N, C-alpha and C positions, 0 to 999 in steps of 0.2 A: 503495499499501498503508500502511495508516494506522502511526504510528508504535508503537501497542501489537504489532500484528503484527509490525512489523519485532523488538520487545523480544523477543517470542516463537520470532521463529526465531531469533534470538541466543542467548537461553537453550536452547533446543534443540539448537545447532552448540555449545554450550559442552561442553555435557552429554556429548554424542557425541564432541566431542575425547579429551572426559579420560578414558571412558570405553575409545574407544581408543586411548589412549596406559597403563593398565593393561592392557590386554588385553598390547597391543607387548611391554609390559616383564613381563610374565608369561611369556610366549612364547619371548621372546628374549634378554632377561639370563642371565648363568650362575650366579648364585647362588642363594640355600636361596632358598622359594620371600616369603616375606614381606619379605627387604629388594627380590628385584623386584616386587614387586605395591607395595611403600610407594615406590619409586623411578619407578613407572610412573607413581603414585598424582601426588606432586609434581613430577612434567614435566608432567600433566595438567592441572596448578591454576596451573601457569604460564603455560603456553598459554591456556588458559581467559581467564585473569584479562586475558590480551594483549587475546586475541582481546572482551573484554568490552570494555577501555578505548577498543581499534580502534572498537568497533561507538559508542560513544559517544561519542565525536569526529565520526561520521558521522551520530547519531540526531538530536546533540542540537545540532548546527552551526543558528543560524541564519541566515535567508535573505538574501542579498547586501544591502547595504549599496544605498540607492536614490537616483541624484543627484536633485540637490536643482532645485526646480520655475526657469523660466526668468525670473529676472527676479529671485530670491530672491539676498540678500547673499551674498558668498562672503569667506572669510578662509583667511589659511596662516601659518604661523607656528607657535613652539612655544608661546605663552603666547596667541595669538588666541582673543577669543570674537566671535562676533556675538548680536544677540540685536533680537530682532521681532516688536513688538507684545506687550510685555511692560508693563506698570503697575505694577511693584516695584520694588524696590531691585534692581542690579547692580554687586557689586563684583570687581575684577579686580585682577590684580597682586599683588606682595610684602606685603604689606603689611596693603592692607583697609581704609581709615580713609576714612572718610565724611565727608566737611565740608558743612555747609548753610547 
């Protein structure tokens, strides 16, 4: 399924959840009609927002990181840096002083 189709599905689902919350608020809550609809709309907006945020984290996530090829340099440590086939200047460390 394409990314656009997924987003359209999320939008349609959010609208359906919002409408259902407004309808249920109007049918089930014991207050006057304006308050029931307002409460249902507020609950529907919150739930639709959570659904959108959840879908964004799923749809927008990138692919899993790829393992480095065999024979490639590996690094470890908090400030470790590796460069391969680089013709420029690489500065690492805290102060970044370059001496020539």
